[in-house]
C-alpha positions as CSV (number, residue, x, y, z in Angstrom):
1,M,14.1,-6.3,36.4
2,A,15.3,-9.7,35.2
3,K,18.3,-11.2,37.1
4,K,21.5,-11.8,35.3
5,R,22.2,-15.4,34.5
6,P,25.6,-16.7,35.7
7,Q,28.1,-17.4,33.0
8,T,29.7,-20.6,34.2
9,K,32.7,-22.4,32.6
10,G,30.5,-25.4,32.1
11,N,28.4,-23.4,29.6
12,Q,31.4,-22.3,27.6
13,G,33.2,-24.0,24.7
14,S,36.6,-25.5,24.8
15,K,38.3,-22.2,24.1
16,G,36.3,-20.2,26.7
17,K,33.7,-18.9,24.2
18,Q,30.1,-19.8,24.0
19,P,28.9,-21.5,20.7
20,Q,27.7,-19.0,18.2
21,L,24.2,-19.3,16.9
22,K,22.9,-18.3,13.5
23,D,20.3,-15.5,13.4
24,G,17.4,-17.9,12.8
25,E,18.5,-20.0,15.8
26,V,18.5,-17.2,18.4
27,P,15.5,-17.6,20.7
28,V,13.7,-14.6,22.1
29,V,14.6,-13.8,25.7
30,G,14.1,-10.9,28.0
31,A,15.4,-7.6,26.7
32,R,17.9,-7.2,29.6
33,E,19.0,-10.9,29.7
34,P,22.3,-12.0,28.1
35,C,21.9,-12.7,24.4
36,P,21.8,-16.5,23.7
37,C,24.3,-16.0,20.8
38,G,27.1,-15.8,23.4
39,S,28.3,-12.2,22.6
40,G,28.2,-11.2,26.2
41,R,25.8,-8.3,25.5
42,R,22.2,-8.0,26.6
43,Y,19.6,-9.3,24.1
44,K,18.2,-5.8,23.4
45,A,21.6,-4.6,22.4
46,C,22.5,-7.6,20.3
47,H,20.1,-9.8,18.3
48,G,17.1,-8.1,19.9
49,R,18.1,-4.8,18.2
50,A,18.0,-6.5,14.7
51,A,14.7,-8.0,15.5
52,A,13.1,-4.7,16.6
53,H,14.7,-2.9,13.6
54,S,13.2,-5.4,11.1
55,V,9.7,-4.7,12.5
56,T,9.9,-0.9,12.7
57,E,12.1,-0.1,9.6
58,L,10.0,1.7,7.0
59,V,9.9,0.1,3.6
60,Q,9.6,3.0,1.2
61,R,8.0,1.0,-1.6
62,P,6.1,-1.9,0.1
63,F,4.2,-2.9,-3.1
64,E,7.3,-2.9,-5.4
65,G,7.4,-6.1,-7.5
66,L,3.7,-6.8,-7.3
67,P,1.6,-6.6,-10.5
68,G,-0.1,-3.2,-10.6
69,E,2.0,-1.5,-8.0
70,C,0.5,1.9,-8.9
71,D,-3.0,0.6,-8.4
72,W,-2.0,-0.9,-5.0
73,V,-0.9,2.6,-4.0
74,A,-4.1,4.2,-5.4
75,L,-6.4,1.7,-3.5
76,R,-4.4,2.2,-0.3
77,E,-4.6,6.0,-0.4
78,L,-7.1,7.4,-2.9
79,V,-10.0,5.1,-3.7
80,P,-12.9,4.7,-1.1
81,A,-14.5,1.5,-2.4
82,A,-12.8,-1.1,-4.6
83,T,-12.1,-4.7,-4.8
84,V,-9.5,-6.9,-6.6
85,E,-9.5,-10.7,-7.0
86,L,-6.1,-12.0,-5.8
87,T,-4.4,-15.2,-7.1
88,L,-2.2,-17.0,-4.6
89,K,1.1,-18.4,-5.8
90,D,0.4,-21.9,-4.4
91,G,-3.3,-21.9,-5.2
92,L,-6.3,-21.6,-2.9
93,P,-6.4,-23.8,0.2
94,E,-9.2,-26.3,0.5
95,G,-12.4,-24.6,1.7
96,V,-11.4,-21.1,0.4
97,P,-13.2,-20.4,-2.9
98,S,-11.6,-17.0,-3.4
99,V,-9.4,-14.2,-1.9
100,T,-10.4,-10.6,-2.6
101,L,-8.6,-7.5,-1.7
102,A,-10.9,-4.7,-0.5
103,T,-10.1,-1.1,0.3
104,V,-12.1,-1.0,3.5
105,L,-14.0,-3.6,5.5
106,P,-16.8,-3.2,8.1
107,M,-15.5,-2.1,11.6
108,A,-12.1,-1.6,10.0
109,W,-11.4,-5.3,10.3
110,P,-8.0,-6.3,8.8
111,A,-9.7,-9.3,7.1
112,L,-12.9,-11.3,7.1
113,R,-13.7,-14.9,6.4
114,R,-17.2,-15.2,5.0
115,D,-19.6,-18.0,5.8
116,D,-18.8,-19.6,2.4
117,G,-15.1,-19.7,3.3
118,S,-14.0,-16.8,1.0
119,V,-11.6,-14.2,2.3
120,L,-11.8,-10.4,2.1
121,L,-8.5,-8.7,2.9
122,G,-8.6,-5.0,4.0
123,L,-6.0,-2.7,2.5
124,Q,-6.7,0.7,4.2
125,N,-5.9,-0.4,7.8
126,D,-3.3,0.7,10.2
127,T,-0.2,-1.6,10.3
128,S,2.0,-2.6,13.1
129,S,5.3,-2.5,11.3
130,G,7.1,-0.4,8.7
131,D,6.4,-2.9,6.0
132,I,2.7,-2.9,4.8
133,S,3.4,-5.8,2.5
134,R,4.6,-8.0,5.4
135,D,1.6,-7.0,7.6
136,L,-0.9,-7.7,4.9
137,A,0.7,-11.1,4.2
138,D,0.5,-12.0,7.9
139,T,-3.2,-11.0,8.0
140,L,-3.9,-13.0,4.8
141,Q,-2.3,-16.1,6.2
142,R,-4.3,-15.9,9.4
143,A,-7.5,-15.3,7.3
144,L,-7.0,-18.5,5.4
145,T,-7.2,-20.5,8.6
146,T,-9.9,-18.4,10.4
147,E,-13.2,-20.1,11.0
148,P,-15.8,-19.2,8.4
149,G,-18.1,-16.3,9.4
150,Q,-15.5,-14.6,11.5
151,P,-13.4,-11.4,11.2
152,V,-9.6,-11.5,11.6
153,P,-8.4,-9.4,14.5
154,G,-5.5,-7.0,14.4
155,R,-2.1,-7.9,15.7
156,R,0.2,-5.6,17.7
157,A,3.4,-7.0,16.3
158,V,4.3,-8.9,13.1
159,S,7.4,-11.1,12.8
160,G,10.1,-9.3,10.9
161,D,11.1,-12.6,9.1
162,G,7.6,-13.5,8.0
163,P,6.6,-13.6,4.3
164,R,5.6,-10.6,2.3
165,L,2.8,-10.4,-0.3
166,Q,5.4,-10.7,-3.0
167,E,6.1,-14.2,-1.8
168,L,2.4,-15.2,-1.5
169,L,0.8,-13.8,-4.6
170,D,1.2,-15.0,-8.1
171,E,3.3,-12.3,-9.8
172,K,2.0,-13.4,-13.3
173,S,-1.6,-12.6,-12.5
174,A,-3.1,-9.3,-13.5
175,F,-4.2,-6.8,-10.9
176,E,-7.5,-5.4,-12.1
177,P,-9.3,-3.2,-9.6
178,V,-13.1,-2.9,-9.7
179,V,-14.2,0.5,-8.3
180,H,-17.6,0.4,-6.7
181,P,-20.1,3.3,-6.1
182,G,-20.6,2.1,-2.5
183,F,-19.7,-0.7,0.0
184,E,-22.5,-3.2,-0.9
185,F,-19.7,-5.7,-1.6
186,W,-19.3,-6.1,2.1
187,V,-22.3,-8.4,2.2
188,P,-23.5,-11.0,-0.3
189,D,-27.1,-9.8,-0.4
190,A,-27.1,-6.1,0.5
191,E,-30.8,-5.7,-0.3
192,N,-31.9,-8.3,2.4
193,T,-29.6,-7.4,5.3
194,T,-30.6,-6.5,8.9
195,P,-31.5,-2.9,9.7
196,E,-28.2,-2.4,11.5
197,V,-26.1,-3.5,8.5
198,S,-28.2,-1.4,6.2
199,A,-27.6,1.7,8.4
200,S,-23.9,1.0,8.5
201,L,-23.8,0.7,4.7
202,E,-25.8,3.9,4.4
203,R,-23.3,5.8,6.6
204,A,-20.3,4.5,4.7
205,N,-21.8,5.2,1.3
206,A,-22.6,8.8,2.3
207,A,-19.0,9.4,3.3
208,A,-17.5,8.0,0.1
209,I,-16.2,10.4,-2.6
210,P,-17.5,9.3,-6.1
211,T,-14.4,7.8,-7.9
212,V,-13.9,6.3,-11.3
213,K,-10.8,4.6,-12.7
214,L,-9.9,5.8,-16.2
215,S,-9.7,3.0,-18.8
216,G,-7.3,4.6,-21.3
217,V,-4.3,5.1,-19.0
218,D,-2.9,3.2,-16.0
219,A,-3.7,4.0,-12.4
220,A,-5.5,7.3,-13.0
221,Y,-8.6,8.1,-10.9
222,W,-11.2,10.7,-11.4
223,C,-13.0,11.9,-8.3
224,E,-15.9,14.3,-7.6
225,T,-16.0,16.8,-4.8
226,P,-18.6,19.5,-4.0
227,E,-16.4,22.4,-5.3
228,K,-14.5,20.8,-8.2
229,N,-13.4,17.5,-9.6
230,H,-9.9,16.1,-9.6
231,L,-7.7,13.6,-11.5
232,R,-5.1,11.8,-9.3
233,W,-2.7,9.7,-11.3
234,V,-0.2,7.3,-9.7
235,M,3.0,7.1,-11.8
236,P,5.8,4.5,-11.7
237,H,8.6,6.7,-13.0
238,P,11.6,7.7,-10.7
239,E,10.7,10.9,-9.0
240,E,13.6,13.1,-10.2
241,Q,13.0,12.0,-13.8
242,L,9.3,12.6,-13.5
243,L,9.8,16.1,-12.0
244,D,12.1,17.0,-14.9
245,A,9.5,15.9,-17.4
246,F,6.7,17.8,-15.7
247,A,8.9,20.9,-15.6
248,R,9.5,20.7,-19.3
249,L,5.8,20.4,-20.0
250,H,4.8,23.0,-17.5
251,A,7.2,25.6,-18.9
252,A,5.9,24.8,-22.4
253,G,2.3,25.3,-21.2
254,A,1.5,21.7,-21.8
255,S,0.9,20.3,-18.3
256,S,-2.8,20.8,-18.2
257,L,-5.5,18.4,-19.4
258,G,-7.4,21.0,-21.4
259,E,-9.4,24.2,-20.9
260,G,-10.3,24.8,-17.3
261,T,-7.9,22.2,-15.9
262,R,-4.8,22.9,-13.9
263,L,-1.9,20.8,-12.6
264,V,-1.9,21.8,-8.9
265,G,0.9,19.7,-7.5
266,S,1.7,16.2,-6.5
267,F,2.2,14.0,-3.5
268,R,4.4,11.0,-2.6
269,A,2.8,7.8,-1.5
270,H,4.6,4.5,-0.8
271,G,7.6,5.5,-2.9
272,L,5.7,6.7,-5.9
273,T,4.6,10.2,-7.2
274,V,1.0,11.1,-7.6
275,P,0.3,14.3,-9.7
276,V,-3.0,16.0,-9.1
277,W,-5.1,18.1,-11.5
278,D,-8.1,20.3,-10.7
279,L,-10.9,19.8,-13.1
280,P,-14.1,21.9,-13.7
281,S,-17.1,20.5,-11.8
282,G,-18.9,19.7,-15.0
283,M,-16.0,17.5,-16.3
284,G,-16.8,13.8,-15.7
285,A,-14.6,10.8,-16.0
286,K,-15.5,10.1,-19.6
287,D,-14.6,13.7,-20.5
288,I,-11.1,13.3,-19.2
289,E,-10.2,10.0,-20.9
290,Q,-9.0,11.5,-24.2
291,P,-7.1,14.5,-22.6
292,A,-5.4,12.0,-20.2
293,A,-4.3,9.8,-23.1
294,E,-2.9,12.8,-25.0
295,F,-1.1,13.9,-21.9
296,A,0.4,10.4,-21.5
297,S,1.9,10.8,-25.0
298,R,3.4,14.2,-24.2
299,L,4.8,12.9,-20.9
300,A,6.5,10.0,-22.7
301,T,8.3,12.4,-25.0
302,A,9.3,14.6,-22.0
303,L,10.6,11.6,-20.1
304,A,12.8,10.6,-23.0
305,A,14.5,14.1,-23.2
306,T,18.0,14.2,-21.9
307,E,19.1,17.8,-22.5
308,P,19.6,20.0,-19.3
309,L,16.6,22.0,-18.1
310,T,16.4,25.6,-19.3
311,P,16.2,28.4,-16.7
312,E,12.5,28.6,-17.2
313,E,12.1,24.9,-16.8
314,R,14.2,24.9,-13.6
315,R,11.9,27.6,-12.2
316,A,8.9,25.4,-13.1
317,R,10.5,22.5,-11.4
318,G,11.1,24.5,-8.3
319,G,7.5,25.4,-8.2
320,L,6.4,21.8,-8.6
321,T,8.8,20.6,-5.9
322,N,7.4,23.2,-3.5
323,R,3.9,21.9,-4.0
324,Q,4.8,18.3,-3.1
325,V,3.4,16.6,-0.1
326,T,4.5,13.2,1.4
327,L,1.6,11.0,2.5
328,S,3.6,7.9,3.5
């Protein structure tokens, strides 16, 4: 246990109080030591509490304010293999030809600096704080200065006052995911890799669920499973408004995407709602494009409705609410 430091008169101000420091000027000391701000309390009960809280507090919508927020959520939670070219607000540093967001990297690396200096930033990694955006920004900044040819290691704790992705990325640039059938994007020349790398790619590809991004609507992803196919659609609308709209459509028999399809529920992910439909096993991504576009039109009408829900619509809403699951 750390010893208490004596509070002498020589350390006090002219009125018997220690000078007060601003938050940004408070140095980190032992948790049980007196806080340098002069409050008389231990650091862990004073400025240390705020520092710890800023690291662990959960940010409900970490990607809010970024272009393509719904696709950020989809790539974080739904899509096995995808990449997106990122544009930095201040431009690329010298020696870094590109920065690419990737769903997953080999060995679950947080990031990778390739031999040519380009950066791959992993999205589906565990994070050390409650703010995924801040954790990813920290990893990105470290990747930009990592030696070429090296991965970026994980970090146990990220500063609560560091930048977030919203401060590093150009908010005017489009966010355009490219969904891949496998993880060959890990290496520049997948056909001429070592046997070890080829085996790793083969294992990763075998575990990936075939996924396709629909082109006619935003942030909707078709996926194929052995028993049936699914459509998972990340939506930006406020949850309560969206549930009301779905209840109106469900009560009217208009919540499906056509014959053999069924709205089975939804889940929450990073502050957004993700409705899920079961599809027949023979219904591919191209087959669902038109039904999805037609549903988007029906949903827009239902979202604009302002009259109170009918008893039947309230029952439908209750059923939808009971089938919700929170992922994050």
